[in-house]
Backbone as CSV, one residue per row, in Angstrom:
resi,resn,N_x,N_y,N_z,CA_x,CA_y,CA_z,C_x,C_y,C_z
1,UNK,-44.815,39.697,0.992,-43.902,39.574,2.112,-42.553,39.123,1.674
2,UNK,-41.621,40.030,2.108,-40.312,39.900,1.464,-39.670,38.580,1.899
3,UNK,-40.098,37.981,2.996,-39.458,36.837,3.582,-39.681,35.598,2.631
4,UNK,-40.955,35.666,1.870,-41.384,34.502,1.147,-41.687,34.967,-0.206
5,UNK,-40.638,34.901,-1.242,-40.840,35.218,-2.513,-41.788,33.921,-3.144
6,UNK,-42.539,34.363,-4.265,-43.206,33.398,-4.891,-42.474,32.228,-5.365
7,UNK,-43.150,31.037,-5.374,-42.506,29.809,-5.828,-43.269,28.980,-6.855
8,UNK,-42.701,28.252,-7.694,-43.439,27.342,-8.529,-44.046,26.229,-7.828
9,UNK,-45.285,25.705,-8.246,-46.035,24.694,-7.390,-45.320,23.461,-7.390
10,UNK,-44.701,23.040,-8.610,-44.132,21.602,-8.679,-42.876,21.537,-7.524
11,UNK,-41.869,22.513,-7.568,-40.760,22.556,-6.706,-41.326,22.741,-5.377
12,UNK,-42.232,23.518,-4.974,-42.856,23.767,-3.685,-43.389,22.428,-3.180
13,UNK,-44.056,21.633,-3.982,-44.345,20.214,-3.364,-43.240,19.394,-3.107
14,UNK,-42.374,19.355,-3.961,-41.169,18.489,-3.725,-40.451,18.871,-2.393
15,UNK,-40.326,20.165,-2.233,-39.589,20.600,-1.137,-40.383,20.431,0.254
16,UNK,-41.827,20.453,0.102,-42.668,20.241,1.248,-42.441,18.757,1.776
17,UNK,-42.517,17.855,0.617,-42.462,16.369,1.006,-41.065,16.024,1.530
18,UNK,-40.011,16.477,0.999,-38.870,16.367,1.628,-38.505,16.716,3.036
19,UNK,-39.212,17.857,3.382,-39.177,18.381,4.634,-39.970,17.456,5.652
20,UNK,-41.050,17.060,5.191,-41.871,16.107,6.098,-41.098,14.781,6.220
21,UNK,-40.585,14.327,5.008,-40.035,12.943,4.954,-38.724,12.906,5.978
22,UNK,-38.079,14.171,5.991,-36.873,14.333,7.044,-37.237,14.277,8.371
23,UNK,-38.640,14.889,8.695,-39.027,14.781,10.119,-39.727,13.551,10.391
24,UNK,-39.552,12.500,9.546,-40.254,11.179,10.013,-41.682,10.980,9.879
25,UNK,-42.224,12.016,9.139,-43.747,11.828,8.989,-44.230,10.565,8.322
26,UNK,-45.169,9.904,8.689,-45.590,8.575,8.091,-45.870,8.666,6.646
27,UNK,-46.612,9.576,6.158,-46.970,9.531,4.796,-46.602,10.951,4.150
28,UNK,-45.374,11.329,4.061,-44.953,12.686,3.779,-45.598,13.189,2.475
29,UNK,-45.690,12.424,1.321,-46.150,12.785,0.026,-47.685,13.343,0.332
30,UNK,-48.469,12.552,0.865,-49.984,12.757,1.062,-50.104,14.103,1.821
31,UNK,-49.409,14.092,2.994,-49.538,15.293,3.825,-49.037,16.543,3.348
32,UNK,-47.986,16.540,2.614,-47.471,17.655,1.938,-48.480,18.135,0.814
33,UNK,-49.080,17.224,0.086,-49.990,17.501,-0.936,-51.174,18.201,-0.288
34,UNK,-51.743,17.819,0.752,-52.896,18.236,1.593,-52.613,19.715,1.875
35,UNK,-51.340,20.069,2.481,-51.093,21.289,3.113,-50.847,22.204,1.892
36,UNK,-50.202,22.023,0.910,-49.901,22.762,-0.114,-51.058,23.103,-0.793
37,UNK,-51.987,22.106,-1.174,-53.250,22.404,-1.951,-54.180,23.462,-1.166
38,UNK,-54.222,23.138,0.241,-55.009,23.782,1.103,-54.806,25.355,1.081
39,UNK,-53.514,25.620,1.291,-53.211,27.030,1.567,-52.788,27.794,0.311
40,UNK,-52.501,26.964,-0.812,-52.335,27.665,-2.138,-53.691,27.698,-2.980
41,UNK,-54.662,27.124,-2.607,-55.876,27.088,-3.349,-55.816,26.446,-4.572
42,UNK,-54.911,25.298,-4.709,-54.806,24.483,-5.898,-55.153,23.065,-5.731
43,UNK,-55.281,22.516,-6.880,-55.832,21.035,-6.946,-54.735,20.118,-7.431
44,UNK,-54.918,18.955,-7.248,-53.898,17.912,-7.617,-53.704,17.844,-9.177
45,UNK,-54.760,18.235,-9.739,-54.660,18.284,-11.278,-53.747,19.408,-11.841
46,UNK,-53.819,20.538,-11.075,-53.069,21.689,-11.272,-51.607,21.415,-11.146
47,UNK,-51.423,20.644,-9.916,-49.936,20.279,-9.658,-49.214,19.475,-10.925
48,UNK,-50.074,18.784,-11.419,-49.613,17.906,-12.479,-49.534,18.614,-13.798
49,UNK,-50.641,19.277,-14.146,-50.614,19.938,-15.572,-49.945,21.299,-15.611
50,UNK,-49.688,21.846,-14.381,-49.043,23.293,-14.335,-48.206,23.482,-13.246
51,UNK,-47.125,22.580,-13.274,-46.296,22.754,-12.179,-45.497,24.012,-12.019
52,UNK,-45.404,24.806,-12.993,-44.744,26.097,-12.955,-45.687,27.276,-12.415
53,UNK,-46.923,26.900,-12.111,-47.978,27.819,-11.617,-47.069,28.566,-10.319
54,UNK,-47.199,30.004,-10.396,-46.671,30.623,-9.313,-47.480,30.669,-8.001
55,UNK,-46.987,30.340,-6.869,-47.888,30.561,-5.620,-47.102,31.848,-4.875
56,UNK,-48.100,32.649,-4.445,-47.550,33.945,-3.993,-46.988,33.745,-2.508
57,UNK,-46.398,34.810,-2.025,-45.524,34.773,-0.844,-46.481,34.555,0.506
58,UNK,-47.797,35.090,0.513,-48.584,34.903,1.667,-48.889,33.260,1.762
59,UNK,-49.374,32.737,0.654,-49.505,31.190,0.622,-48.180,30.405,1.072
60,UNK,-47.151,30.927,0.622,-45.826,30.059,0.883,-45.692,30.334,2.462
61,UNK,-45.861,31.472,3.018,-45.612,31.660,4.405,-46.652,30.722,5.329
62,UNK,-47.944,30.584,4.906,-48.927,29.813,5.374,-48.447,28.369,5.313
63,UNK,-48.006,27.868,4.196,-47.701,26.505,4.052,-46.284,26.222,4.887
64,UNK,-45.300,27.335,4.853,-44.214,26.991,5.791,-44.651,26.810,7.163
65,UNK,-45.555,27.583,7.619,-46.169,27.567,9.122,-46.742,26.154,9.263
66,UNK,-47.454,25.647,8.347,-48.203,24.454,8.671,-47.286,23.232,8.514
67,UNK,-46.373,23.413,7.550,-45.363,22.259,7.519,-44.488,22.079,8.760
68,UNK,-44.164,23.320,9.338,-43.531,23.295,10.783,-44.395,22.559,11.805
69,UNK,-45.637,22.756,11.801,-46.472,22.107,12.757,-46.637,20.694,12.553
70,UNK,-46.790,20.338,11.367,-46.787,18.798,10.924,-45.427,18.218,11.092
71,UNK,-44.434,18.906,11.088,-43.045,18.251,11.282,-42.878,18.154,12.791
72,UNK,-43.496,18.951,13.690,-43.618,18.764,15.022,-44.540,17.744,15.605
73,UNK,-45.182,17.092,14.663,-46.092,16.012,15.064,-47.556,16.236,15.226
74,UNK,-47.970,17.493,14.848,-49.510,17.736,14.985,-50.178,17.124,13.640
75,UNK,-51.237,16.371,13.903,-51.900,15.720,12.707,-52.274,16.730,11.763
76,UNK,-52.283,16.303,10.312,-52.495,17.121,9.393,-53.957,17.830,9.221
77,UNK,-54.857,16.801,9.797,-56.207,17.253,9.664,-56.429,18.428,10.858
78,UNK,-55.849,18.336,11.771,-55.993,19.300,13.082,-55.397,20.517,12.490
79,UNK,-54.254,20.545,11.654,-53.922,21.823,11.021,-54.746,22.397,10.086
80,UNK,-55.237,21.570,9.277,-56.086,22.065,8.174,-57.621,22.466,8.806
81,UNK,-58.060,21.813,10.094,-59.184,22.274,10.718,-60.324,21.534,10.176
82,UNK,-60.181,20.511,9.242,-61.221,19.682,8.757,-60.955,18.141,8.483
83,UNK,-61.819,17.312,8.364,-61.554,15.972,7.925,-62.741,15.477,7.081
84,UNK,-62.272,14.752,6.155,-63.251,14.041,5.315,-63.835,12.636,5.941
85,UNK,-65.141,12.480,6.182,-65.805,11.399,6.637,-66.936,10.983,5.767
86,UNK,-67.015,9.929,5.366,-68.056,9.375,4.621,-68.560,10.302,3.425
87,UNK,-67.447,10.965,2.861,-67.638,11.727,1.695,-68.041,13.275,2.222
88,UNK,-68.219,13.388,3.453,-68.494,14.766,4.079,-67.338,15.484,4.602
89,UNK,-67.309,16.821,4.452,-66.290,17.567,4.928,-66.666,18.079,6.462
90,UNK,-65.947,17.581,7.428,-66.193,18.027,8.610,-65.323,18.845,9.408
91,UNK,-65.762,19.984,9.940,-64.748,20.652,10.833,-64.355,20.151,12.032
92,UNK,-63.134,20.345,12.486,-62.645,19.844,13.751,-62.424,20.989,14.785
93,UNK,-62.539,20.669,15.999,-62.159,21.584,16.922,-61.301,20.891,18.105
94,UNK,-60.668,21.548,18.958,-59.768,20.797,19.968,-60.717,19.885,20.941
95,UNK,-62.142,20.224,20.955,-62.947,19.455,21.773,-63.451,18.173,21.117
96,UNK,-63.045,17.989,19.795,-63.697,16.834,19.073,-62.646,15.813,18.788
97,UNK,-62.951,14.554,18.851,-62.178,13.514,18.418,-62.022,13.448,16.878
98,UNK,-60.853,13.414,16.135,-60.896,13.384,14.742,-61.453,12.254,14.250
99,UNK,-62.516,12.107,13.429,-63.098,11.039,13.042,-62.311,10.114,12.086
100,UNK,-62.110,8.830,12.387,-61.336,7.965,11.564,-62.062,7.119,10.542
101,UNK,-61.345,6.726,9.394,-62.011,5.928,8.502,-62.791,4.633,9.092
102,UNK,-62.059,4.081,10.044,-62.831,2.823,10.743,-64.198,3.100,11.307
103,UNK,-64.370,4.409,11.605,-65.808,4.664,12.081,-66.724,4.674,10.993
104,UNK,-66.353,4.667,9.739,-67.376,4.486,8.725,-67.879,3.144,8.636
105,UNK,-67.322,2.166,9.284,-67.802,0.908,9.484,-69.210,0.994,10.152
106,UNK,-69.221,1.720,11.160,-70.479,1.826,12.014,-71.627,2.430,11.122
107,UNK,-71.303,3.414,10.296,-72.333,3.936,9.417,-72.842,2.686,8.611
108,UNK,-71.919,2.198,8.033,-72.388,0.966,7.096,-73.077,0.028,7.611
109,UNK,-72.668,-0.291,9.054,-73.460,-1.276,9.699,-74.897,-1.069,10.099
110,UNK,-75.259,0.196,10.260,-76.641,0.447,10.582,-77.382,1.017,9.393
111,UNK,-76.771,1.334,8.356,-77.512,2.099,7.263,-78.595,1.309,6.857
112,UNK,-78.481,-0.181,6.427,-79.541,-0.728,5.850,-80.787,-0.709,6.964
113,UNK,-80.638,-0.792,8.172,-81.588,-0.764,9.228,-82.264,0.566,9.090
114,UNK,-81.408,1.618,9.091,-82.146,3.156,8.905,-82.923,3.065,7.682
115,UNK,-82.427,2.611,6.455,-83.350,2.796,5.299,-84.444,1.828,5.352
116,UNK,-84.444,0.656,6.097,-85.755,-0.171,6.231,-86.852,0.499,7.104
117,UNK,-86.404,1.070,8.169,-87.091,1.798,9.068,-87.906,2.877,8.429
118,UNK,-87.095,3.657,7.595,-87.925,4.817,6.783,-88.881,4.213,5.856
119,UNK,-88.376,3.105,5.179,-89.391,2.572,4.157,-90.665,2.060,5.015
120,UNK,-90.517,1.600,6.095,-91.626,0.994,6.861,-92.544,2.157,7.587
121,UNK,-91.771,3.051,8.155,-92.424,3.778,9.127,-92.441,5.323,8.580
122,UNK,-91.614,5.623,7.631,-91.544,7.146,7.022,-90.576,7.947,7.941
123,UNK,-89.911,7.240,9.043,-89.025,8.067,9.772,-88.021,7.164,10.533
124,UNK,-86.918,7.717,10.804,-85.964,6.920,11.605,-85.338,7.970,12.503
125,UNK,-85.373,7.728,13.804,-84.829,8.650,14.784,-83.546,8.104,15.360
126,UNK,-82.478,8.767,15.170,-81.099,8.421,15.574,-80.564,9.147,16.671
127,UNK,-79.894,8.537,17.695,-79.328,9.122,18.821,-77.918,8.795,18.689
128,UNK,-76.992,9.761,18.638,-75.528,9.703,18.408,-74.935,10.023,19.837
129,UNK,-74.538,9.085,20.577,-73.995,9.403,21.952,-72.369,9.844,21.711
130,UNK,-71.976,10.808,22.371,-70.689,11.257,22.189,-70.481,11.722,20.703
131,UNK,-71.278,12.856,20.273,-71.245,12.934,18.631,-69.988,13.556,18.249
132,UNK,-69.288,14.289,19.069,-68.051,14.989,18.652,-68.348,15.940,17.372
133,UNK,-67.788,15.596,16.302,-67.901,16.362,15.053,-69.406,16.323,14.587
134,UNK,-69.994,15.199,14.910,-71.387,14.811,14.503,-71.233,13.823,13.270
135,UNK,-70.051,13.255,13.193,-69.817,12.356,12.002,-70.637,11.283,11.823
136,UNK,-71.068,10.366,12.851,-71.938,9.364,12.520,-73.130,9.804,12.189
137,UNK,-73.727,10.589,12.921,-75.413,11.118,12.742,-75.309,11.752,11.308
138,UNK,-74.453,12.687,11.126,-74.400,13.400,9.763,-74.242,12.586,8.689
139,UNK,-73.411,11.444,8.733,-73.242,10.655,7.607,-74.541,9.980,7.424
140,UNK,-75.103,9.428,8.351,-76.558,8.843,8.241,-77.594,9.700,7.476
141,UNK,-77.710,10.854,8.055,-78.559,11.806,7.532,-78.429,12.268,6.211
142,UNK,-77.129,12.261,5.697,-76.733,12.680,4.351,-77.227,11.585,3.263
143,UNK,-77.349,10.320,3.731,-77.675,9.208,2.890,-79.165,8.955,2.944
144,UNK,-79.733,9.393,4.087,-81.249,8.973,4.333,-82.118,10.217,4.614
145,UNK,-82.639,10.903,3.556,-83.225,12.077,3.717,-84.367,12.063,4.794
146,UNK,-85.056,11.088,4.971,-86.175,10.999,5.998,-85.704,10.851,7.357
147,UNK,-84.533,10.488,7.701,-84.099,10.293,9.016,-83.837,11.617,9.658
148,UNK,-83.866,11.494,11.229,-83.385,12.671,11.956,-82.549,12.181,12.971
149,UNK,-81.775,13.148,13.604,-80.717,12.652,14.695,-80.707,13.697,15.704
150,UNK,-80.181,13.162,16.766,-79.865,13.974,18.042,-78.556,13.620,18.394
151,UNK,-77.643,14.614,18.401,-76.222,14.390,18.871,-76.117,14.929,20.447
152,UNK,-75.546,13.770,21.088,-75.373,14.062,22.650,-73.836,14.115,22.935
153,UNK,-73.383,15.086,23.724,-72.097,15.165,24.099,-71.883,15.960,25.403
154,UNK,-70.909,15.557,26.098,-70.853,16.309,27.431,-70.109,17.490,27.057
155,UNK,-69.407,17.816,25.932,-68.669,19.092,25.740,-69.463,20.000,24.935
156,UNK,-69.462,21.119,25.529,-70.406,22.119,24.704,-69.540,22.673,23.406
157,UNK,-68.290,22.536,23.426,-67.492,23.025,22.166,-67.716,21.823,21.161
158,UNK,-67.747,20.638,21.483,-68.049,19.521,20.660,-69.365,19.838,19.923
159,UNK,-70.408,20.075,20.686,-71.762,20.319,20.264,-71.851,21.543,19.282
160,UNK,-71.178,22.444,19.633,-71.160,23.777,18.721,-70.709,23.363,17.449
161,UNK,-69.379,22.606,17.435,-68.988,22.209,16.157,-69.681,21.239,15.453
162,UNK,-70.448,20.227,16.048,-71.397,19.392,15.386,-72.481,20.202,14.782
163,UNK,-73.072,21.101,15.521,-74.201,21.936,14.768,-73.757,22.716,13.597
164,UNK,-72.406,23.244,13.809,-71.915,23.940,12.692,-71.682,23.044,11.538
165,UNK,-71.167,21.957,11.664,-70.944,21.081,10.624,-72.431,20.593,9.973
166,UNK,-73.455,20.447,10.826,-74.697,20.118,10.293,-75.253,21.269,9.347
167,UNK,-75.075,22.515,9.716,-75.384,23.705,8.975,-74.824,23.779,7.677
168,UNK,-73.335,23.589,7.709,-72.581,23.659,6.495,-72.937,22.637,5.427
169,UNK,-73.418,21.515,5.970,-73.934,20.310,5.167,-75.295,20.345,4.847
170,UNK,-75.965,21.457,5.166,-77.366,21.593,4.809,-78.336,20.568,5.677
171,UNK,-77.815,20.026,6.777,-78.508,18.901,7.505,-78.951,19.494,8.803
172,UNK,-78.932,20.777,8.996,-79.315,21.304,10.370,-80.713,21.214,10.672
173,UNK,-81.550,21.262,9.628,-82.946,21.110,9.919,-83.317,19.736,10.539
174,UNK,-82.426,18.771,10.393,-82.924,17.286,10.912,-81.803,16.957,11.978
175,UNK,-81.089,17.940,12.625,-80.175,17.540,13.485,-80.166,18.365,14.750
176,UNK,-80.434,17.807,15.910,-80.475,18.653,17.120,-79.394,18.240,18.158
177,UNK,-78.926,19.149,18.938,-77.810,18.624,19.954,-78.337,18.755,21.260
178,UNK,-77.911,17.721,22.109,-78.238,17.847,23.629,-76.819,17.798,24.491
179,UNK,-76.743,18.689,25.341,-75.614,18.498,26.249,-75.965,17.675,27.413
180,UNK,-75.236,16.481,27.509,-75.647,15.492,28.389,-74.420,14.589,28.605
181,UNK,-74.302,14.198,29.975,-73.532,13.142,30.313,-74.123,11.773,30.002
182,UNK,-73.825,11.057,28.887,-74.451,10.027,28.626,-76.143,10.159,28.429
183,UNK,-76.817,9.427,28.993,-78.307,9.455,28.744,-78.921,10.681,29.840
184,UNK,-78.073,11.374,30.739,-78.745,12.077,31.761,-79.828,13.104,31.295
185,UNK,-79.642,13.807,30.141,-80.614,14.847,29.753,-81.252,14.457,28.413
186,UNK,-81.291,13.066,28.007,-81.874,12.591,26.738,-83.362,12.247,27.131
187,UNK,-84.218,12.593,26.105,-85.522,12.136,26.392,-86.085,11.563,24.937
188,UNK,-87.197,10.856,25.049,-87.820,10.317,23.897,-87.301,8.876,23.495
189,UNK,-87.679,8.435,22.298,-87.253,6.947,22.129,-86.665,6.999,20.514
190,UNK,-85.746,6.158,20.440,-85.053,6.314,19.025,-84.995,4.863,18.502
191,UNK,-84.973,4.828,17.094,-84.781,3.553,16.408,-83.394,3.056,16.325
192,UNK,-82.274,3.966,16.512,-81.023,3.641,16.537,-80.268,4.432,17.545
193,UNK,-79.602,3.753,18.279,-78.655,4.406,19.303,-77.173,4.082,18.840
194,UNK,-76.486,4.941,18.533,-75.115,4.836,17.987,-74.126,5.532,18.932
195,UNK,-72.965,4.880,18.936,-71.974,5.292,19.746,-70.537,4.941,19.494
196,UNK,-69.606,5.845,19.275,-68.223,5.571,19.184,-67.609,6.262,20.683
197,UNK,-67.784,5.268,21.611,-67.343,5.814,23.024,-65.883,5.854,23.112
198,UNK,-65.558,6.417,24.285,-64.083,6.366,24.627,-63.683,4.814,25.060
199,UNK,-62.810,4.221,24.453,-62.703,2.800,24.863,-61.127,2.428,25.071
200,UNK,-60.344,3.361,25.285,-59.054,3.035,25.593,-58.818,2.952,27.211
201,UNK,-58.238,1.772,27.750,-58.059,1.714,29.005,-57.272,2.850,29.486
202,UNK,-57.485,3.493,30.667,-56.839,4.799,31.239,-55.256,4.576,31.265
203,UNK,-54.840,3.432,31.570,-53.352,3.057,31.625,-52.659,2.973,30.385
204,UNK,-53.402,2.862,29.237,-52.935,2.661,27.888,-52.690,4.014,27.242
205,UNK,-53.266,5.004,27.743,-53.278,6.309,26.811,-51.840,6.787,26.727
206,UNK,-51.141,6.588,27.832,-49.631,7.080,27.513,-48.806,6.468,26.392
207,UNK,-49.389,5.315,26.051,-48.680,4.403,24.961,-49.285,4.699,23.589
208,UNK,-50.385,5.504,23.410,-50.861,5.616,22.110,-49.964,6.512,21.282
209,UNK,-50.236,6.605,19.787,-49.337,7.298,18.960,-49.432,8.799,19.448
210,UNK,-48.229,9.525,19.479,-48.276,10.926,19.720,-49.571,11.730,19.142
211,UNK,-49.849,11.472,17.926,-50.792,12.187,17.140,-52.135,12.120,17.996
212,UNK,-52.473,11.017,18.433,-53.826,10.805,19.037,-53.616,11.096,20.555
213,UNK,-52.386,10.733,21.193,-52.493,11.048,22.702,-52.378,12.592,22.940
214,UNK,-51.533,13.388,22.091,-51.469,14.621,22.200,-52.411,15.768,21.596
215,UNK,-53.337,15.125,20.722,-54.178,16.022,19.961,-55.691,15.620,20.146
216,UNK,-55.990,14.400,20.222,-57.348,14.157,20.486,-57.722,14.392,22.030
217,UNK,-58.980,14.716,22.277,-59.395,15.105,23.656,-59.333,13.940,24.394
218,UNK,-58.786,13.988,25.685,-58.628,12.783,26.586,-60.133,12.271,26.861
219,UNK,-61.042,13.032,27.020,-62.478,12.703,27.347,-62.996,11.695,26.246
220,UNK,-62.510,11.857,25.120,-62.977,11.023,23.917,-62.237,9.714,23.927
221,UNK,-61.194,9.549,24.654,-60.306,8.365,24.565,-60.474,7.367,25.760
222,UNK,-60.746,8.035,27.031,-60.485,7.273,28.247,-61.729,6.459,28.611
223,UNK,-61.692,5.158,28.600,-62.808,4.291,28.678,-62.766,3.813,30.207
224,UNK,-61.929,4.116,31.086,-61.817,3.725,32.538,-60.709,2.727,32.508
225,UNK,-60.674,2.172,33.735,-59.474,1.215,33.967,-59.403,0.077,32.908
226,UNK,-60.497,-0.572,32.555,-60.388,-1.541,31.504,-60.960,-1.149,30.231
227,UNK,-61.279,0.049,30.028,-61.790,0.666,28.734,-63.273,0.303,28.404
228,UNK,-63.928,-0.436,29.326,-65.393,-0.887,29.054,-66.442,-0.178,29.683
229,UNK,-66.083,0.915,30.584,-67.107,1.726,31.394,-68.078,2.276,30.508
230,UNK,-67.923,2.817,29.367,-68.955,3.323,28.593,-70.182,2.252,27.996
231,UNK,-69.369,0.957,27.611,-70.379,-0.050,27.305,-71.440,-0.405,28.448
232,UNK,-70.855,-0.403,29.456,-71.618,-0.790,30.652,-72.821,0.157,31.008
233,UNK,-72.397,1.556,30.850,-73.355,2.557,30.992,-74.421,2.435,29.879
234,UNK,-74.060,2.195,28.720,-75.023,2.104,27.531,-75.813,1.033,27.612
235,UNK,-75.327,-0.284,27.860,-75.993,-1.473,28.052,-77.020,-1.397,29.169
236,UNK,-76.689,-0.617,30.339,-77.636,-0.639,31.517,-78.723,0.362,31.234
237,UNK,-78.565,1.570,30.433,-79.527,2.596,30.478,-80.151,2.700,29.047
238,UNK,-79.803,2.188,28.030,-80.368,2.615,26.690,-81.837,2.050,26.528
239,UNK,-82.063,0.953,27.110,-83.449,0.429,26.968,-84.602,1.264,27.001
240,UNK,-84.573,2.323,27.947,-85.572,3.390,28.007,-85.674,4.271,26.925
241,UNK,-84.665,4.270,26.117,-84.691,5.306,25.006,-84.727,4.529,23.662
242,UNK,-84.938,3.191,23.701,-85.023,2.466,22.446,-86.348,1.843,21.936
243,UNK,-86.758,2.285,20.644,-88.018,1.774,20.231,-87.904,0.134,20.408
244,UNK,-89.094,-0.496,20.289,-89.173,-1.966,20.473,-88.174,-2.693,19.681
245,UNK,-88.020,-2.392,18.406,-87.187,-3.189,17.436,-85.996,-2.460,17.176
246,UNK,-85.678,-1.558,17.992,-84.537,-0.601,17.745,-83.102,-1.352,17.736
247,UNK,-82.135,-0.722,17.230,-80.649,-1.339,17.261,-79.805,-0.374,18.047
248,UNK,-78.921,-1.045,18.744,-77.783,-0.202,19.389,-76.403,-0.666,18.553
249,UNK,-75.733,0.330,18.100,-74.445,0.136,17.446,-73.267,0.835,18.146
250,UNK,-72.287,0.052,18.449,-71.219,0.486,19.083,-69.870,0.253,18.387
251,UNK,-69.045,1.198,18.425,-67.550,1.119,18.038,-66.887,0.554,19.149
252,UNK,-65.912,-0.574,18.710,-65.147,-1.061,19.885,-63.737,-1.185,19.616
253,UNK,-62.810,-1.293,20.597,-61.423,-1.749,20.279,-61.372,-3.055,19.686
254,UNK,-60.258,-3.340,18.971,-60.355,-4.591,18.303,-60.094,-5.775,19.112
255,UNK,-59.704,-5.538,20.332,-59.822,-6.771,21.250,-60.945,-6.896,22.103
256,UNK,-61.903,-5.989,22.017,-62.979,-6.013,23.104,-64.190,-6.705,22.566
257,UNK,-64.335,-7.386,21.477,-65.472,-7.894,21.038,-66.258,-8.786,21.947
258,UNK,-65.659,-9.669,22.611,-66.244,-10.640,23.452,-66.696,-10.123,24.666
259,UNK,-65.819,-9.005,25.275,-66.187,-8.423,26.528,-67.363,-7.617,26.377
260,UNK,-67.504,-6.703,25.283,-68.632,-5.946,24.982,-69.961,-6.813,24.806
261,UNK,-69.684,-7.830,24.000,-70.928,-8.745,23.858,-71.422,-9.311,24.991
262,UNK,-70.697,-9.809,26.033,-71.103,-10.253,27.329,-71.817,-9.111,28.158
263,UNK,-71.266,-7.954,28.126,-71.808,-6.874,28.701,-73.450,-6.690,28.433
264,UNK,-73.624,-6.515,27.063,-74.902,-6.329,26.406,-75.798,-7.538,26.590
265,UNK,-75.315,-8.743,26.552,-76.013,-10.184,26.761,-76.480,-10.016,28.296
266,UNK,-75.587,-9.653,29.271,-76.067,-9.587,30.528,-77.186,-8.649,30.896
267,UNK,-77.213,-7.535,30.009,-78.163,-6.511,30.105,-79.612,-6.774,29.355
268,UNK,-79.654,-8.054,28.790,-80.934,-8.341,27.977,-81.021,-8.321,26.622
269,UNK,-79.722,-8.118,25.950,-79.766,-7.926,24.580,-79.377,-9.193,23.832
270,UNK,-79.876,-9.505,22.641,-79.385,-10.792,21.854,-77.781,-10.400,21.489
271,UNK,-77.195,-11.513,21.240,-75.706,-11.521,20.798,-75.476,-10.503,19.720
272,UNK,-74.509,-9.634,19.630,-74.246,-8.693,18.641,-73.814,-9.276,17.319
273,UNK,-74.265,-8.551,16.186,-73.625,-8.747,15.055,-72.324,-8.096,14.916
274,UNK,-71.155,-8.663,14.367,-70.002,-8.181,14.302,-69.650,-7.624,12.966
275,UNK,-69.012,-6.530,12.764,-68.575,-5.935,11.464,-67.123,-5.556,11.620
276,UNK,-66.325,-5.922,10.703,-64.826,-5.602,10.574,-64.532,-4.329,9.945
277,UNK,-63.436,-3.905,10.298,-63.093,-2.580,9.662,-62.095,-2.946,8.537
278,UNK,-61.544,-1.811,7.996,-60.799,-2.103,6.683,-59.535,-2.743,6.884
279,UNK,-59.082,-2.899,8.098,-57.855,-3.868,8.505,-58.193,-5.132,8.824
280,UNK,-59.591,-5.471,8.890,-60.002,-6.842,9.193,-60.200,-7.117,10.676
281,UNK,-60.279,-5.968,11.478,-60.404,-6.165,12.990,-61.815,-5.945,13.319
282,UNK,-62.308,-6.735,14.267,-63.628,-6.438,14.788,-63.727,-4.892,15.175
283,UNK,-64.808,-4.292,14.714,-64.854,-2.858,14.959,-66.178,-2.331,15.537
284,UNK,-67.186,-2.992,15.035,-68.615,-2.609,15.480,-69.477,-3.708,15.856
285,UNK,-70.228,-3.600,16.822,-71.224,-4.634,17.259,-72.516,-3.866,17.174
286,UNK,-73.591,-4.549,16.618,-74.889,-4.046,16.593,-75.850,-5.074,17.421
287,UNK,-76.604,-4.448,18.342,-77.405,-5.278,19.292,-78.883,-4.888,19.186
288,UNK,-79.776,-5.744,19.414,-81.266,-5.531,19.506,-81.512,-6.206,20.997
289,UNK,-82.786,-5.842,21.310,-83.314,-6.476,22.531,-83.483,-8.093,22.330
290,UNK,-83.290,-8.890,23.228,-83.561,-10.204,23.124,-85.070,-10.544,23.256
291,UNK,-85.533,-11.250,22.222,-87.066,-11.671,22.446,-87.204,-12.574,23.478
292,UNK,-88.195,-12.524,24.213,-88.406,-13.484,25.315,-89.056,-14.855,24.739
């Protein structure tokens, strides 16, 4: 392509970083590196060891387009079409929330229970409500080979992406999808019910970071007037789908711990165990039925 002559990798990276910095991107060096590596098929090691490596015009054109989208506010992982989560590469679609590192807290919170259940019963059935990319379920399956999971979502596009991710990761045989509004079409009983539900109060969505507000699906963000509606639904309906000693694990907004705990206590659950995220905020609550 005459418009884009080949360029050396080192200067290309520096130019990309400067362009994103000028656009006010939060972490211009990181995002520039991801974009350049992705479209040029190079690695970080090559950038350091071989900065004079020539990148062809087609790759330069693709990098130029991606940098323009990033400078315009589109999140870098939306542009690349994937996100790393718990060591897994998950493809994204417009119908799926981009999985965040904070949600890895939920995986860590229930993993010991999943392992213990498998050790005791040889199986652990997981229900992932609002599965999106499949992140929570697939992370657990990747670590515990005897576990199985069902991913539930109201969005057919999200379920197609979750199933595709499961297949790409070699986990398709242990992952099934159900299109359902919460528990509407769910059947059977599970040892773990996990959810990263929409928990932003409707009125706060306009104040979110542009990257979240403009690119994450609203369905995956809006938790109703006070942000707590999904927790009320889960607390009220989960018992029919939970094994006797099962656990419910929910991600929460960092100010919602007490409110969500109250909702589950009122529905007959013991007080939740609280797990903090990387920033030290309350991020995950794990509940079990109160013993009478």
